[in-house]
C-alpha positions in Angstrom: 39.3 7.8 139.0 41.2 10.7 140.6 44.3 9.8 138.6 42.7 10.2 135.2 44.2 12.8 132.9 42.0 15.8 132.1 40.8 15.7 128.5 42.8 17.9 126.1 40.3 20.4 124.4 40.1 20.8 120.6 41.2 24.5 121.2 44.4 23.1 122.6 44.8 20.3 120.0 44.5 22.8 117.3 46.9 25.2 119.0 49.4 22.4 119.2 49.2 21.8 115.5 49.6 25.5 114.9 53.0 25.5 116.8 54.3 22.6 114.8 53.6 24.3 111.7 55.3 27.7 112.9 58.5 28.6 110.9 60.8 28.8 113.9 59.9 25.5 115.3 61.8 22.4 114.2 59.4 20.0 115.9 57.3 19.4 118.9 59.2 17.0 121.1 56.6 16.2 123.8 53.1 17.1 125.1 52.5 16.2 128.7 49.0 16.8 130.3 48.8 17.8 133.7 45.5 18.8 135.9 45.6 22.5 135.2 47.7 22.7 132.0 49.0 21.2 129.0 53.0 21.5 128.5 54.1 21.7 124.8 57.8 21.0 124.7 59.3 22.5 121.0 62.8 22.9 119.6 63.0 26.4 118.5 65.4 27.8 116.0 67.2 31.1 117.2 68.8 33.5 114.7 72.3 33.8 116.0 74.6 36.8 115.0 76.9 35.7 112.2 80.0 35.6 114.4 78.4 33.0 116.8 76.9 30.7 114.2 79.8 28.4 113.9 80.0 27.5 117.7 76.3 27.4 118.0 75.6 29.7 121.0 75.9 33.6 121.5 78.1 35.4 124.1 75.0 35.8 126.2 74.5 32.0 126.5 71.5 31.7 124.0 71.9 28.4 121.9 71.0 28.1 118.1 68.4 25.8 119.1 66.5 26.5 122.3 63.9 24.3 124.2 60.7 26.3 124.6 58.0 25.0 126.6 54.6 26.4 125.9 52.0 26.2 129.0 48.4 26.0 127.9 46.0 26.7 130.5 43.1 24.1 130.5 40.6 26.7 129.8 42.5 28.0 126.7 41.7 30.4 125.0 40.2 32.1 128.0 43.7 32.5 129.3 46.7 32.7 127.1 49.6 30.3 126.8 52.9 31.4 128.2 56.5 30.4 127.4 59.1 28.9 129.5 63.0 28.2 128.8 65.3 25.7 130.1 66.1 25.8 133.8 69.8 26.7 133.3 68.8 29.5 130.7 71.2 32.7 131.4 69.3 34.7 134.0 71.8 38.1 133.7 69.4 39.1 130.8 66.7 41.7 131.1 62.9 41.1 130.5 62.7 37.9 132.5 60.0 37.4 135.0 60.8 36.6 138.6 61.2 33.0 139.2 62.6 30.4 141.7 66.1 29.0 141.2 66.0 25.6 139.6 62.6 26.1 137.9 62.1 26.9 134.2 63.1 30.4 133.1 59.8 32.6 132.3 60.8 35.3 129.8 58.7 38.6 129.4 58.0 38.5 125.7 55.3 41.3 125.5 54.7 44.8 127.1 51.0 44.1 127.2 49.5 41.0 128.7 49.6 37.9 126.9 45.7 37.3 127.1 45.2 40.7 125.5 47.6 40.1 122.8 46.2 36.4 122.1 42.5 38.1 121.7 43.7 41.1 119.9 46.2 39.5 117.3 45.8 35.8 117.6 48.0 32.8 118.7 50.7 33.4 116.1 51.3 36.9 117.6 52.5 35.2 120.8 55.0 32.9 118.7 56.2 36.1 116.9 56.9 37.8 120.3 58.8 34.8 121.6 60.6 34.6 118.5 61.8 38.1 118.7 62.7 37.9 122.3 65.0 35.0 121.6 66.5 36.5 118.6 67.2 39.8 120.6 68.4 37.9 123.5 71.1 36.3 121.3 72.2 39.4 119.9 72.1 41.0 123.3 69.5 43.6 122.2 66.8 43.0 124.7 67.3 46.6 125.9 65.6 49.1 123.8 66.2 52.8 124.5 62.7 53.7 123.1 60.9 51.3 125.5 63.4 52.1 128.4 66.0 50.5 130.6 64.8 47.2 132.2 64.7 47.6 136.2 66.8 45.0 138.1 65.0 41.7 138.3 64.2 41.0 141.9 63.1 37.5 142.2 61.9 38.0 145.9 61.1 41.3 147.6 59.8 41.8 151.0 58.0 44.9 152.1 56.0 47.8 150.3 57.6 51.3 150.8 55.8 54.2 149.4 58.1 57.2 148.2 57.7 60.1 146.2 60.3 58.6 143.5 59.4 61.6 141.2 60.7 64.2 144.1 63.7 62.0 144.7 64.8 61.8 141.1 64.2 65.6 140.5 66.4 66.1 143.5 69.1 63.8 142.0 69.1 65.9 139.0 69.7 69.2 140.7 72.0 68.1 143.6 75.6 66.8 143.7 75.6 65.4 147.0 76.5 61.8 147.2 74.4 61.0 150.3 70.9 62.3 151.6 69.2 61.2 154.7 65.5 60.5 154.9 62.9 59.9 157.5 62.0 56.2 157.0 58.6 55.3 158.6 57.4 51.7 158.6 54.7 49.3 160.2 54.9 45.6 160.7 51.8 43.7 159.9 51.6 40.9 162.6 54.8 39.3 163.9 56.3 38.5 160.2 59.3 40.5 159.1 58.0 40.0 155.6 54.7 41.9 156.1 55.9 45.3 156.2 54.3 48.8 154.9 56.4 51.9 155.0 57.1 55.3 153.4 60.3 57.3 152.8 59.5 60.9 153.3 60.3 63.6 151.1 62.1 66.1 151.0 65.3 64.7 152.4 66.7 65.6 155.8 69.8 66.8 154.0 73.3 65.5 153.5 75.2 66.1 156.6 75.3 63.6 159.6 73.6 66.4 161.7 70.5 66.1 159.5 69.7 62.9 161.3 68.3 63.8 164.7 67.9 61.3 167.6 64.8 62.9 168.6 63.0 61.9 165.3 63.9 58.1 166.0 61.9 55.5 167.9 58.6 53.8 168.0 55.3 55.8 168.4 53.5 54.6 171.6 50.1 54.9 170.3 50.6 53.7 166.6 53.3 51.4 167.0 54.8 53.2 163.8 58.6 52.8 163.7 60.6 56.1 163.0 64.1 55.0 161.6 66.9 56.3 159.5 66.8 56.2 155.7 69.9 57.0 153.5 70.3 57.2 149.8 73.5 56.9 148.2 74.0 58.2 144.6 76.7 57.3 142.0 79.2 60.0 140.9 78.2 62.4 138.3 78.9 61.4 134.9 79.3 57.8 135.8 77.0 55.4 133.9 76.4 51.9 134.6 75.3 50.0 131.6 75.6 46.4 132.5 72.3 44.6 133.5 72.5 42.3 136.4 69.8 40.7 138.4 69.5 41.4 142.2 72.5 39.8 144.1 72.1 41.4 147.5 70.9 39.0 150.1 73.1 39.9 153.3 75.1 42.6 154.6 78.2 41.5 153.1 76.7 41.3 149.6 75.2 44.8 150.1 78.5 46.3 151.1 80.1 44.5 148.0 77.3 46.1 146.0 78.1 49.6 147.3 81.9 48.9 146.4 81.0 48.0 143.0 79.4 51.4 142.7 82.2 53.3 144.0 80.4 54.1 147.2 82.2 52.1 149.8 83.8 54.8 151.9 80.6 56.8 152.0 78.8 53.8 152.9 81.0 52.8 155.7 81.1 56.4 157.0 77.2 56.9 157.2 76.8 53.4 158.5 78.9 54.2 161.5 76.8 57.4 162.3 73.6 55.5 162.0 74.7 52.8 164.4 75.9 55.6 166.7 72.6 57.1 167.1 70.1 54.5 166.3 71.4 51.0 167.1 69.4 49.2 169.6 71.9 49.9 172.3 72.1 53.4 171.6 68.1 53.7 171.7 67.9 52.1 175.0 70.6 54.6 176.5 68.1 57.3 175.5 65.3 55.3 177.2 63.5 54.8 173.8 62.1 51.6 172.3 64.5 50.6 169.6 63.6 50.1 165.9 64.4 46.9 164.2 66.0 48.2 160.9 66.8 51.0 158.6 66.9 51.7 154.9 69.7 51.8 152.6 68.9 52.9 148.9 71.1 53.4 146.0 70.5 55.7 142.9 72.3 54.3 139.9 72.5 56.1 136.6 71.5 54.0 133.5 72.4 54.8 129.8 68.7 56.0 129.2 65.5 56.4 130.9 64.1 53.6 132.9 60.9 51.8 131.7 58.0 53.8 133.0 59.9 56.8 134.0 61.3 59.9 132.5 64.6 59.6 134.2 67.9 57.5 134.0 68.1 56.9 137.8 67.3 53.5 139.1 66.4 53.5 142.9 67.2 50.2 144.7 66.1 50.0 148.3 67.1 47.5 151.0 65.9 46.9 154.5 68.8 46.5 156.8 68.6 44.9 160.3 70.3 46.2 163.4 72.5 43.6 165.4 71.2 42.8 168.8 74.6 42.0 169.9 76.8 44.4 168.5 76.5 48.2 168.8 79.1 49.2 166.4 78.7 46.9 163.6 76.5 44.8 161.6 77.7 41.2 160.8 78.4 40.2 157.2 76.0 37.5 157.4 73.2 39.6 158.5 70.0 39.3 156.6 69.3 42.1 154.2 65.9 42.3 152.3 65.4 43.8 149.1 62.3 45.9 149.3 60.1 47.6 146.5 59.5 51.2 146.4 56.0 52.2 145.4 55.4 55.2 143.6 53.6 57.9 145.6 50.8 59.6 143.9 51.9 63.1 143.2 51.5 65.7 140.5 54.2 64.5 138.3 52.7 60.9 138.3 49.3 62.4 137.6 50.8 64.4 134.6 52.4 61.2 133.3 49.2 59.1 133.3 47.0 61.9 132.1 49.4 63.0 129.2 49.8 66.5 130.6 53.2 68.1 131.0 53.9 71.6 132.6 56.6 73.4 134.0 54.8 75.3 136.8 51.5 74.6 138.2 48.5 76.5 137.5 47.3 78.3 140.8 43.5 78.2 140.7 41.3 79.9 143.1 37.8 78.0 143.4 34.9 80.0 144.7 32.4 77.2 145.6 33.1 73.6 146.6 29.6 72.3 145.8 28.6 69.5 143.3 29.8 71.4 140.1 32.9 73.0 141.9 33.9 69.7 143.6 33.8 67.7 140.6 35.6 70.4 138.3 38.2 70.4 141.1 38.7 66.6 141.1 39.1 66.7 137.3 41.4 69.3 137.3 43.5 68.0 140.1 43.9 64.6 138.5 45.8 66.2 135.8 48.5 67.2 138.1 48.8 70.5 136.6 46.9 72.6 139.2 47.2 74.0 142.7 44.1 75.3 144.6 42.8 77.6 147.1 39.4 76.3 148.0 36.6 78.9 149.2 33.4 77.7 150.7 31.9 78.3 154.1 29.0 75.9 153.7 28.9 72.6 155.6 28.4 69.3 154.0 24.9 67.6 154.4 24.1 64.1 154.0 21.9 64.9 151.0 25.0 66.5 149.4 26.1 62.8 148.7 23.8 62.5 145.9 25.7 64.5 143.7 28.7 65.9 145.1 32.2 65.0 144.0 32.9 63.4 147.5 31.4 60.6 149.3 31.3 61.5 153.2 30.3 59.3 155.9 27.5 61.0 158.1 29.6 61.6 161.2 32.6 63.1 159.0 30.3 65.6 157.6 29.3 67.2 160.9 32.3 69.3 161.6 33.9 70.1 158.3 33.0 72.7 155.6 32.9 71.5 152.0 36.2 73.3 151.5 37.8 71.3 154.1 36.5 67.9 152.9 37.7 68.7 149.5 40.9 69.9 150.8 41.3 66.3 152.4 40.5 64.5 149.2 43.1 66.4 147.1 45.5 65.9 149.8 45.2 62.2 149.2 46.5 63.0 145.6 49.3 64.9 147.2 48.0 68.1 145.1 48.6 71.1 147.0 45.5 73.1 148.1 44.5 75.4 151.0 40.7 75.5 152.5 39.3 78.9 153.1 36.1 78.9 155.3 35.1 82.2 154.3 32.1 84.0 152.8 33.0 84.5 149.1 31.6 87.9 149.3 34.1 88.9 152.1 37.1 88.5 149.5 39.4 91.5 149.5 37.9 93.0 152.6 39.9 93.5 155.8 37.5 91.0 157.8 37.5 88.5 155.1 40.4 86.9 153.0 42.5 87.5 150.1 43.6 84.9 147.4 47.3 84.4 147.0 49.2 86.7 145.0 50.2 83.8 142.5 46.7 83.0 141.8 46.3 82.7 137.9 42.7 82.1 137.5 39.6 82.4 139.8 37.0 80.0 139.0 33.4 80.6 140.0 31.1 77.7 140.3 28.6 78.8 142.9 25.7 79.7 140.4 25.0 82.3 142.9 23.6 85.6 141.6 24.8 87.5 144.9 28.4 86.1 144.4 28.2 87.3 140.6 27.0 90.8 141.7 29.8 90.9 144.3 32.5 89.9 141.7 31.2 92.3 139.1 30.6 95.4 141.0 32.5 95.2 144.3 35.8 93.7 143.0 37.7 96.4 140.9 40.4 93.9 140.4 41.0 90.2 141.1 44.3 88.3 141.8 43.8 86.1 138.6 41.6 86.0 135.6 37.9 85.3 136.4 36.1 82.1 135.1 32.6 81.5 135.8 30.7 78.2 135.1 27.1 77.5 135.5 24.7 74.7 134.7 21.2 75.1 133.6 18.0 73.1 132.8 19.1 70.1 135.0 22.7 70.1 133.3 21.3 70.1 129.8 23.3 73.4 129.3 26.6 74.4 130.5 28.3 77.7 130.4 32.0 78.6 130.6 32.7 82.3 130.8 36.2 83.7 130.7 36.7 87.6 131.4 38.7 89.5 129.3 42.3 90.7 130.0 42.3 93.1 132.9 38.5 92.7 133.2 38.0 94.4 130.0 35.1 92.1 129.6 33.3 91.1 132.8 31.3 88.1 133.8 28.2 90.0 134.1 28.6 91.4 130.4 28.8 87.7 129.4 25.9 86.5 131.6 23.7 89.2 130.1 24.6 88.2 126.5 23.9 84.5 127.3 20.0 85.6 127.8 20.1 86.9 124.2 20.9 83.4 123.0 17.5 82.3 123.9 16.1 84.3 121.0 17.6 82.1 118.5 18.2 78.8 120.1 15.4 76.5 121.4 17.7 74.2 123.3 19.2 77.2 125.2 15.6 78.8 125.7 14.2 75.4 127.1 17.3 74.9 129.5 17.2 78.3 130.8 13.4 79.1 130.9 11.6 76.4 129.5 9.4 73.7 131.4 8.6 73.9 135.0 11.9 75.2 136.3 14.2 73.6 138.7 12.3 71.7 141.4 13.4 72.3 144.9 12.9 70.3 148.2 14.1 70.5 151.9 16.2 67.9 153.4 16.7 68.0 157.3 15.3 70.5 159.5 15.0 74.2 158.6 14.2 76.4 155.7 18.0 76.7 154.9 18.2 73.0 153.8 16.6 73.7 150.5 18.3 72.0 147.4 17.5 71.6 143.7 16.5 68.2 142.6 19.0 66.7 140.1 20.7 63.6 139.6 24.5 62.7 139.7 24.7 61.3 136.1 23.4 64.2 134.6 25.6 66.9 136.4 28.6 64.4 135.9 28.0 64.5 132.3 28.3 68.1 132.0 30.7 68.8 134.6 33.4 66.5 132.8 32.7 68.7 129.7 32.9 71.9 131.5 36.3 70.7 133.1 37.6 69.8 129.8 36.6 73.2 128.4 38.3 75.0 131.3 41.4 73.0 131.2 41.9 73.5 127.3 41.2 76.9 127.5 43.8 77.4 130.5 46.5 75.3 128.6 46.0 76.6 125.3 44.8 80.3 125.3 46.1 81.9 128.5 47.0 84.9 126.5 43.9 85.7 124.7 42.9 89.1 125.7 39.1 88.9 124.7 36.4 87.6 126.8 35.3 84.3 125.9 32.0 82.2 126.2 31.6 78.6 125.7 28.0 77.3 125.7 27.1 73.4 125.6 23.9 71.9 125.3 23.0 68.3 125.4 20.2 66.5 123.7 18.4 64.5 126.5 17.3 61.7 124.1 20.4 61.0 122.2 22.9 62.7 124.7 24.5 64.4 121.7 26.6 67.5 122.8 27.1 70.5 121.0 29.4 73.5 121.9 29.6 77.0 120.6 32.1 79.4 121.3 31.8 83.3 121.4 34.7 86.0 121.7 34.2 89.5 122.9 36.3 92.6 122.4 36.8 94.8 125.4 33.4 96.3 126.7 32.8 100.0 126.0 31.9 101.7 129.1 29.9 105.0 129.3 29.9 106.0 133.1 27.0 107.6 134.8 27.1 111.5 135.6 25.0 114.0 137.4 22.4 114.2 134.7 22.0 110.3 134.3 22.9 108.0 137.1 23.1 104.8 135.2 26.4 103.2 134.0 26.1 101.8 130.4 28.0 98.8 129.2 28.0 98.1 125.5 29.1 94.7 124.8 32.4 94.8 122.7 30.8 92.8 119.7 27.8 95.3 119.8 30.1 98.0 119.7 32.0 96.7 116.8 28.7 95.9 114.8 27.5 99.4 115.2 30.9 100.4 113.9 30.6 98.3 110.9 27.0 99.4 110.1 28.0 103.1 110.4 31.0 102.5 108.0 29.1 100.5 105.6 28.1 103.7 103.6 29.7 106.7 105.6 27.9 109.2 103.3 24.6 108.3 104.9 23.3 108.0 108.5 22.4 104.6 109.5 20.8 103.3 113.0 18.6 100.5 114.7 17.2 99.6 118.1 19.4 98.5 120.9 18.3 96.0 123.5 19.8 94.3 126.6 19.4 93.9 130.3 18.9 96.3 133.2 20.4 95.7 136.8 18.4 98.0 139.2 20.8 97.1 142.0 23.9 98.4 140.4 22.2 100.9 138.2 23.7 99.2 135.3 22.4 99.0 131.6 23.9 96.1 129.4 23.7 96.7 125.8 24.3 93.3 124.2 21.7 93.0 121.5 21.1 94.8 118.2 17.9 94.7 115.9 17.9 95.9 112.4 16.1 99.0 111.6 12.8 97.9 110.1 11.9 98.3 106.5 10.8 101.7 105.8 13.4 103.4 107.7 15.0 106.4 106.1 18.7 107.1 105.7 19.9 110.3 104.5 23.0 112.3 104.6 21.9 114.1 107.9 19.0 112.3 109.0 18.1 108.6 110.2 14.3 108.0 110.7 13.4 104.8 112.4 10.5 103.1 111.3 8.9 101.6 114.4 6.3 99.4 112.7 6.3 95.8 114.0 8.7 96.7 116.9 6.1 96.2 119.6 5.4 92.6 118.3 9.1 91.9 118.0 9.9 92.6 121.7 7.0 90.7 122.9 8.5 87.8 121.2 11.9 88.7 122.7 10.4 89.0 126.1 8.7 85.7 125.9 11.8 83.9 124.7 14.0 85.3 127.4 11.6 85.4 130.3 11.5 89.2 130.2 15.4 89.6 130.7 16.2 91.1 127.3 14.3 94.4 126.7 14.0 97.3 124.8 16.8 99.8 125.7 16.6 102.5 123.0 18.0 103.4 119.6 21.4 104.2 118.0 22.3 106.1 114.9 25.4 107.5 113.1 26.7 110.8 112.1 28.4 111.3 108.7 30.7 113.8 110.2 32.3 114.1 113.7 29.5 116.2 115.1 28.2 115.9 118.5 24.5 114.8 119.1 22.0 117.3 117.6 18.9 118.9 119.1 16.8 116.5 117.2 18.6 113.7 118.8 18.0 115.0 122.4 14.4 115.8 121.8 13.8 112.4 120.2 15.4 110.8 123.5 13.2 113.0 125.5 10.2 111.4 123.8 11.4 107.8 124.2 12.0 108.5 128.1 8.6 109.7 128.5 7.0 106.5 127.4 8.9 104.0 129.4 9.6 103.2 133.1 12.9 101.7 132.3 16.0 103.9 131.5 16.3 104.6 127.8 19.5 105.5 126.2 20.3 106.7 122.7 23.7 105.9 121.1 25.4 107.9 118.3 28.3 106.8 116.4 30.3 109.9 115.5 33.8 110.8 114.7 34.9 107.1 115.1 33.3 106.9 118.5 30.2 105.8 120.2 28.7 108.4 122.7 25.5 108.6 124.7 23.1 111.1 123.8 22.3 113.5 126.8 19.2 115.7 127.1 
């Protein structure tokens, strides 16, 4: 019973019928049923170029009628069928899958997987792809400049070598050196020579023989990692190799022949002599070092256009070459050489290519705070490949941080490392440049503290710390980069991204004070900032200092991704914007709909304190602009209204960020403005309730029809207001095209 043929499914039977009806198929020659697959043998008509039709075969060796074998898995259509060609089909063509000599040749007919093509476009799409492949093969048009040059087909590679191929290719574009030495480190897995993992370290050691040092060679006693020579040869400038050939190197003789074909034989022989002199087994033993078994030889070959999957025409071909145990000064021609595969090392250029971003120079970002939000934003931005970081945080990672931090840290690993150090280690895994700074943020710019790099482009504060905001606003006159502040509210139902104006013309404290005014007209913002029961807190571990906010990772991840996108888009597209910018996003908890609103602010009007009034007044630029517009609406009549905002007792600062229209019944004349106060008490009670008391009555403003200073009436009116309030009261006058503060 074990010899019985499996039953052919109705799906495969229908597919066989479909093949027979396909336009390029002469006939179905045979159907053979195996244990795992059904093989359908067909006669396939190929469109040869006109000049080859008479002889019935093209100059590439493709015949007018080819035998195509379609292999259908028994579980078709769960898995896709794939084509095979005759065993003697020409193999010096691109877009052939690796195969074993003597077996049927397996063409690569689609960029996407065949199963995806089958399920997206149907079985006919696979036949169309095979038909086009054969026609292109006959016309020698398999190489497509749009798709890229096909890498040399290597039917058998042994070993995986990690290398920053982007850095190597960038060096090839800027350097004219024919030879470069590299450190080649490798580790053998078990006793097999096939199972090997290694890395080619960048940057190169240099071009001269003296760059390769004896002291850097040998076997590490504790790790058994081998440190061996690596050498890269490049083809001459201006010389392009446009003939496609599959891999032909299998021993030292064929490797040397390959170098000769590239015009590199003399350089190859000279560098080989030096490598043997300092690192052959015999030479290593003379140095009392354990000898390494092999070294690496790589060739950089320039192609007519960029290779598939790269933005470079340089093809990198690497080989593992074994030292001779019997000969100190040579390697026998028959000595085995193993083609090996270079695996792209994760690097900023690779991240840029995958994420679709492209920049000339990385953005230098000083990150203040490496907690839940900061770590997630840093990882999002790092994975674009467009950023370098300075990571500032002196807090240590606790086990409870794993609940929503961007990192997952085993318990013991968190005992001795700060959050900035742990995040630095994670970014190092991406080979993204970063510097950990285990310092209190509030020591930035002090002698005992730290300073950010002079190259810093942006400073991003994600701490949500009021003391940090206070320090940045009132104790940092200047910053190395433009300050961006991001905060989450209401268990991440609201996110804020605030960007300071150019030269700190609008500060984050100005924008933060304005955010409170949004509660007056927006229920979602009010609910996020001051609604409900407020953030829940709990203690984890011992001690009062272990308190943290209760919030799950899903919610913070949703908003942190959006915040990261806003920051990235703004830095890429609006770096020259002189205004202050505020992005406010809210999430509907039931539908998860997200809405963002953007506000821009002209420079803040600053009225400094003096001996008679020890408060600094900061009038938000948009408020100052509105006062100017209302004053010029009818310049022959005085106008006015009520100003509101926030008061900071610690810094003695008044933030004017909200205007109330003059109530009905207010009087406007050529030389007087009389404010009707009816209903203002009730309105401010409503404002206090909506903003949790953060936005309050600050005073009044009015305009003059001529460029006259504040009058005696203005000063007396201010005195009356100040008597009735505990908070500082200001009166602003728009006169002569300027806003001034009335002084008693």
